SERO-4910 file (N, C-alpha, C, O; in steps of 0.05 Angstrom, whole numbers):
BEGIN
 pado doro    nc1    nc2    nc3   cac1   cac2   cac3    cc1    cc2    cc3    oc1    oc2    oc3
  Met    A     92    125   -414    100    132   -387    128    122   -382    136    101   -391
  Thr    A    143    138   -368    170    131   -362    172    112   -338    155    113   -321
  Gln    A    191     95   -338    195     76   -316    209     88   -292    207     77   -270
  Ala    A    223    110   -295    238    122   -273    223    143   -258    233    153   -238
  Gly    A    200    151   -267    184    170   -253    189    199   -259    180    217   -245
  Glu    A    205    205   -280    211    233   -286    186    250   -292    187    274   -288
  Ala    A    165    237   -301    141    252   -309    125    261   -285    105    275   -289
  Phe    A    132    252   -262    116    258   -238    132    274   -218    156    270   -215
  Asp    A    118    292   -204    132    304   -181    125    287   -157    109    268   -159
  Ala    A    137    292   -134    133    274   -111    104    273   -102     95    252    -93
  Gly    A     89    294   -106     61    294    -98     43    278   -116     21    272   -109
  Glu    A     53    270   -139     37    255   -158     44    225   -158     31    210   -173
  Thr    A     63    217   -143     71    188   -143     61    174   -119     41    160   -119
  Phe    A     75    176    -97     70    162    -73     64    181    -50     76    179    -29
  Ser    A     45    199    -54     36    217    -33     59    232    -20     61    234      4
  Gly    A     77    243    -36     99    259    -26    125    244    -23    145    257    -16
  Val    A    126    219    -28    150    203    -26    163    202    -54    149    198    -74
  Asp    A    189    205    -56    202    204    -82    198    176    -95    194    156    -81
  Phe    A    199    176   -121    192    153   -137    208    128   -129    196    107   -124
  Asp    A    234    130   -128    251    107   -123    245     96    -95    244     71    -91
  Thr    A    242    113    -75    235    104    -48    208     90    -48    205     70    -35
  Gly    A    189    102    -61    162     90    -62    162     63    -75    148     45    -66
  Val    A    177     60    -97    179     34   -110    192     13    -91    182     -9    -90
  Glu    A    213     20    -78    226      2    -60    207     -6    -37    206    -30    -30
  Ala    A    194     13    -25    175      7     -3    153    -11    -14    144    -30      0
  Ala    A    143     -6    -38    121    -22    -49    131    -51    -54    116    -70    -49
  Arg    A    156    -54    -63    167    -81    -67    169    -96    -40    162   -119    -39
  Glu    A    178    -82    -20    180    -95      6    152   -102     17    148   -124     29
  Phe    A    133    -85     13    106    -91     22     94   -114      6     82   -132     18
  Ala    A     99   -115    -20     89   -137    -36     99   -164    -27     86   -184    -29
  Ala    A    123   -165    -15    134   -190     -5    118   -200     19    121   -224     26
  Leu    A    103   -183     31     86   -191     54     58   -200     46     42   -209     63
  Thr    A     53   -199     20     26   -206     10     21   -236     15     37   -253      8
  Pro    A     -3   -242     26    -10   -270     31    -12   -285      5    -19   -274    -16
  Pro    A     -6   -311      5     -8   -327    -19    -37   -325    -31    -57   -326    -16
  Gly    A    -38   -323    -57    -64   -321    -70    -76   -293    -71    -97   -289    -83
  Ala    A    -63   -274    -58    -73   -246    -58    -54   -229    -75    -31   -236    -79
  Thr    A    -64   -206    -84    -47   -187    -98    -37   -166    -77    -49   -163    -56
  Pro    A    -16   -152    -84     -8   -130    -66    -29   -109    -61    -32    -98    -39
  Ala    A    -45   -104    -82    -67    -85    -78    -88    -95    -58    -97    -80    -41
  Gln    A    -94   -121    -60   -113   -132    -40   -101   -131    -12   -115   -125      7
  Ala    A    -75   -137    -10    -62   -136     16    -63   -107     28    -68   -104     51
  Ala    A    -58    -88     10    -59    -60     20    -87    -52     29    -90    -39     49
  Leu    A   -107    -61     14   -135    -55     22   -141    -69     48   -154    -58     66
  Ala    A   -132    -94     51   -137   -109     76   -124    -95     99   -135    -95    121
  Trp    A   -100    -84     95    -86    -70    116   -101    -45    125   -104    -40    149
  Val    A   -111    -31    105   -127     -7    111   -152    -14    127   -159     -2    147
  Ile    A   -166    -35    118   -190    -44    132   -184    -51    161   -201    -47    179
  Gln    A   -160    -62    166   -152    -71    193   -145    -47    212   -143    -52    236
  Gln    A   -143    -23    202   -135     -1    219   -158      7    238   -181      8    230
  Pro    A   -151     14    263   -171     22    282   -186     47    271   -174     66    261
  Gly    A   -212     47    274   -228     69    266   -237     69    237   -254     85    229
  Val    A   -226     51    221   -234     49    193   -259     32    191   -259      9    200
  Thr    A   -279     43    179   -304     29    176   -310     21    147   -326      3    142
  Thr    A   -297     34    128   -301     27    100   -277     36     84   -262     54     92
  Val    A   -273     23     62   -252     31     43   -265     32     16   -280     14      8
  Ile    A   -260     53      1   -273     57    -25   -250     60    -46   -243     82    -53
  Pro    A   -240     37    -56   -219     39    -76   -231     44   -104   -254     38   -109
  Gly    A   -215     55   -121   -223     57   -149   -220     31   -164   -207     13   -154
  Ala    A   -232     29   -187   -229      5   -203   -233     13   -233   -250     30   -239
  Arg    A   -216      2   -250   -218      9   -278   -237    -10   -294   -245     -3   -316
  Asn    A   -244    -33   -282   -261    -51   -296   -274    -70   -275   -267    -70   -252
  Pro    A   -294    -85   -283   -309   -102   -264   -291   -122   -250   -295   -128   -226
  Glu    A   -271   -133   -264   -254   -153   -252   -237   -140   -229   -234   -152   -208
  Gln    A   -227   -116   -234   -212   -103   -213   -230    -97   -189   -221    -98   -166
  Ala    A   -255    -89   -194   -274    -85   -172   -278   -110   -156   -280   -109   -131
  Arg    A   -280   -133   -170   -284   -159   -155   -259   -165   -139   -261   -174   -116
  Gln    A   -235   -161   -151   -210   -166   -136   -209   -148   -111   -201   -157    -90
  Asn    A   -216   -123   -114   -216   -104    -91   -235   -114    -69   -227   -114    -46
  Ala    A   -258   -122    -77   -278   -132    -58   -268   -157    -43   -273   -161    -19
  Ala    A   -253   -174    -57   -242   -198    -45   -222   -193    -23   -217   -210     -6
  Ala    A   -211   -169    -22   -192   -162     -1   -205   -163     27   -191   -169     47
  Ala    A   -231   -159     29   -245   -160     54   -245   -188     66   -249   -191     90
  Ala    A   -241   -208     50   -241   -236     59   -213   -245     69   -211   -267     80
  Leu    A   -193   -229     64   -166   -237     73   -164   -238    103   -177   -221    117
  Pro    A   -149   -256    114   -146   -256    144   -131   -231    153   -115   -220    137
  Pro    A   -135   -223    177   -120   -199    187    -90   -205    187    -81   -228    190
  Phe    A    -75   -184    184    -46   -186    186    -39   -194    214    -51   -186    234
  Thr    A    -18   -211    217     -8   -219    243      8   -196    256     15   -177    242
  Gly    A     14   -199    281     31   -179    294     58   -176    281     68   -154    278
  Asp    A     70   -199    273     96   -198    259     94   -183    232    111   -168    225
  Gln    A     72   -188    218     68   -175    192     64   -145    196     75   -128    181
  Leu    A     48   -138    216     44   -109    222     70    -96    230     75    -73    223
  Asp    A     87   -110    246    113    -99    253    130    -95    228    145    -75    226
  Ala    A    129   -114    209    144   -111    184    135    -88    168    151    -73    156
  Ile    A    109    -83    167     98    -60    153    106    -34    166    114    -15    152
  Gln    A    106    -34    192    115    -10    207    145     -5    201    153     18    198
  Ala    A    161    -26    199    189    -23    193    193    -11    165    211      5    161
  Ile    A    177    -20    146    179     -8    119    173     22    120    187     38    109
  Tyr    A    152     29    135    145     58    138    168     73    151    177     94    141
  Asp    A    178     62    173    199     75    188    225     78    171    238     99    173
  Gln    A    231     57    156    256     58    141    255     75    116    273     90    110
  His    A    232     74    102    231     87     76    213    112     75    220    131     60
  Ile    A    192    114     91    172    134     87    173    157    107    170    180    100
  Arg    A    176    150    132    173    169    154    188    195    150    176    216    153
  Ala    A    213    194    143    229    218    140    219    237    118    223    261    120
  Gln    A    206    226     98    197    242     75    170    255     79    164    275     67
  Ile    A    153    242     96    126    254     98    115    259    126     97    275    129
  His    A    126    245    145    114    247    172    113    275    183     94    283    197
  His    A    133    291    177    134    319    186    111    336    175    106    358    185
  Arg    A     98    327    154     76    342    141     50    341    157     32    356    151
  Trp    A     48    323    176     24    320    191     24    338    214      5    339    230
***
């Protein structure tokens, strides 16, 4: 697999976001990850925290990844400042590339 994303079109990488933008947004989101958690766990915890979400069904490649995914439910909710930072990542990197598709 290539590191620059040449093998993927935009629809195969970050749900319509170009590879470089998706990587930068993911790096910024990872910086918001609570200590002791992985970025994937933080992302799952964020999804769980969204209004109207009652369940999250992530994939897992092995039993350890399934356990790590399940542990996301025990993370504390994101604070208002963290949610604002996540919104800023979306607004800065993602909104212009995908929001018009909704």
